[in-house]
N, C-alpha and C positions, 0 to 999 in steps of 0.2 A: 389476476396478474398474468396476462397472456402475451403482452408485447413488451420488449425490452430494448432500450437504446444503450449501447456501450459507448460512452464518452471517453475517448482516450484509449484507442484499441492497439496499445503497444503489447508487450509481453503479457502483463497481468490481465488486461482487458480482453485480449484475444483468447487467452486460455479459459478464463471463466465464462466468457461469452460463447466460446466454442463448445464448452461442455453443455451450456444451456441449449445451444443450437443443435447439438448432437442428440439432446433429449427431446428434440422436435418442438421447441418453443420458438416463437416469432422473435428473432433477435436481429437487430439492425445496428451495424457497426459504423460509428463515425470515424472515418479515416481520411487523411489528407495525402500524405506522401505515398502511402502503400496501396491506396484504393485501386488504382488501374491494375497493378500487378495481381492483387488478391482477386480481382474480378476474373482474371485470366487463369490463374494457377490455383485458386482456392486456398484453403488454410490447412496446413499440415501440423499436427501437434504430436511430438515425441514425448511420451509421459510414462513415468514409473507406475501410474495407475491405469495404463493401457493407451497405446497410440490410437489416434484417429485422424480421419481426413474428411474435410468438408469441401466437396467439389464446387459447390455453389454457395457464395457468402453474400448476404444482403449488406453491402456496404455503400456508403455515400460520403460525399465531401462536405456537405453542409447539413445542419439540423433541419433545415426546411425540407430538404429531400427525404429525410427520415420521417418527419411528421410527428404527431403526438402519440404518446405511448403510455402504458400503464406503470412502467418502472424505468427510471433513468439511473444507470449504474455509472458512477463517476470513477474512472480508473487512470486518469492522467496524473501527472506529478503536481504536487502543490504549487510549483513554480508557475503553472498556468491558471491559477485561480482567478486572475484578473479578468479571464474570458468567461467566467461562470454565467453572468447575466445574459450575454449575447448568445452563447451557445445553448444554454439549457431552457431558456424561456420558450422557444418555439416547440419544444418537446413536451410541454406541460398541459394536461387538462386540469380541471379543478381538483381532481382526486389522485393525480399522479404522485407516486412515491419517488424519493430521491435516495438512493443508497450509495454512500461514498465508501470506496475501498482504499482510500488514500492513507499514506503514512503520516505519522506525527499528530500534532495538536493544532486546533484552530480551524480546521476544514469544516467541521460540522457547524460551528458557530457562524462562519461566513455564509454557508448555505442557508442557514436559518434566518439570518438578517435579510438575505435577498428574497427568499421564496416562502418563508414561514417555517418555523421550527417543527410544526406538526407534520410536515411532509418528510422530514429527514430521519434516516437511519444510518448507522455506521456499521462497517465490517472491517475486522482485522484479518488479513490474509497472511498466514504463516506458510510461505512457499518459496522454493528456490526455482527460479524460472528466468530464462533469457530469450530474447528475440534474436534469432540467428541471422535472418534476412526477411524481406517482405514475404508474408505468407507462410513463415516457418518458425515454430516456437519449440523450445526444448524445456520440459518440466523434469527436474531432476530429483526433487525431494519435497516432502511435506505436502501441503496444498489445502489444509483445513481452513475454515472460515469461522470466525466467531462474530456474531451479529448482535446489535442491540439498538433500541430506540434512542434517539437524542435525549429525550426525557425519560429518566429511569422507569422501568416497569415492563412487564410482559404484555404483549398485545396479540390478537388473532393474526394481524398482518405479518408480524414478526415471525410467529410460528409457521405461517404459510410460506414465507420466504425460505426458512430453514428447510422445509419439506421439498420445496422446489429444487433447491441446490442439492439436497441429499439424493433426490430422484435423478439428478444430473451427474451422479458419481463424484460429488464434492462433499467431503465429510464437513458437516456444519453443526453449529450449536448456537443457542441464544443465551444471552446473559441479561439479568435485570438491570445492571449498572455497567454501561458500556465504558464509562471513564476508566474503570479498573482494567479492562481489556487493552485500552490504548497504552496505559502505563506498562502493562505486562510486555507488550510489544516493544516499547521503548527500551526496556531492559536489554534487549538484543541489539535493536537498531542503533542506539546511541553509541555504544562502544565499537561494534564491528563495522558499521558503515563509517564511523568517524575515524577510527584508527587506521582502517584500510586506506583512507584518503591521506591522513597526515603522514603515514609512512611512505608516501609516494605513489600509491596506487598498487597495493598488494592484495592477495586473496586471503580468505579466512585461514586457510591451512598454513600459509607463510606466517601470518600474524601469530597464531598459536605456537608455532615452532620457534619463535624468537625467544631468547633467554628470559625476558621479562614480559613477553606478549600476554600470557595468561594472567599474570598478576595485574597488568594494567587493565585488561578486560574486567577482571573481577572487582577491582577498586571502583571503576566506573558503574558497574552494575549495582554495587552496594549503595553508591551515591544516588542513583536513580530510584532505588527502592526506599531510601530515606525520604527523598522529595515526595514520592508517591504516599508514603506513610503520613507525612504532614498534611497531605491534602485529603486524607481519609481512606486511602486504598492500601490495605495491609498485603504486602507480597512477601511470602515466607522465603527464608534463606535457601531452602531446598530448590526453589525455583531457579535461582542463580546457577546452582550445580547442574540442574537439568538443561538449562540453556547453553551452558558451556560444553557439557557432554554431548548434546545433540549436534553441536557444530563440528566436532571432530570428523564424523563420517562424511560431512559435506566436502571434505578435503580442500581442493582448490577452488571453492566457490567464490565468485566475484560479486560482492554486494552492489545493488543497483546504483547507490550514491557514488560508490568508487568508480563504476563504469561511466557515470555521468561526468564525473570530475575529469578523468583521463581522456574522455572523448570530446571534451570541450563543451558539454551540454550544461544547462542550468542545473544547479544542485539544490535540493530541498533544505537549505540551511535553516530557515526560520522554523519550518514545521517540525523538524526532527531535533534540532539543538537549541534554536533560539527561543521558541515558545516554552519548552520545558525549563530552560534556564530562567526565563522571566517569572515563571510560576514559582520556581525555587526562591527567587529574590522576594517575591511578594509574601511567601510563607515564612521567610526568614531562615531558610535552610542553607548552611554552608555547603558549597558545592565547587570546591576548588578545581577538581579534575574536569568537570563539565565546563567551568569557566575558561580554563586553558584550551580545551578542545574546541569549544565554540569560537573563541577568538582566533585560534590558528586556522580553522577551516575557512572562516570569513577572509582572513588574510591571504591564504593560498588561493582561493577563488578569485579575489580581487586582483591579485598579482597575475593570475592566469589571463584575466580579462584585459589587463592593462598592456600585456605583451602580445 
């Protein structure tokens, strides 16, 4: 695993790709809007784990310019998944691995249908990060990655990927069943991303400071863990306490989905709320709070588009 293509080099892709590049790996960034600027000014990352600057960034506007690589890292939003086939195909050799860093559910399955599930691994990024402007990223908290194979089990390539990220100053770990890691991240993403949208575009600190903010977050978290439990993933109640407590120090953190909503960008509605809701329905789990939240977000985004 010597060459990496970063597909979707926004905040998340630029940060993790930047760390790999700083560790002297061959990293090629697929950029469209930012490409010309980054070629001129490089990539600056302000990070709680140590700032760094890459004066020369290997970025391109098309997959054909990048060429075939050992590892494709998918870091774009799930709203762009319709472009998977066109963008990823030119990057693949017979043995190329695809590692998706995307939020929510359904991304791994879609990649598997298109390119073969044997290629696919998933990663959950627990990170507070924002793109300030082209070529400038700010990383304010967390940053660890949990990785797993699409099909449960530990493999040499999974262990190698963990070592590569660890050596690039990214705290990493591997799990035998990646499905549980996905649901653990949804415990945070569903309430915080969702309620920050439905409250009109607020940050996590403002949400938790509302009289019923913490209660609503906790109710949604319990609902998510019940759905996960019905699907075979047991998430302890203490995990909910941990997720809420770790959010307070983030203060005025603006979740990515909320920023997408207020900036008029596509929102990952189906990956973060729709697919978990559908799986709850299939499992026969009553999820009234998720049902309301999913419907409200769909309505708000549709209303925004119509205006």
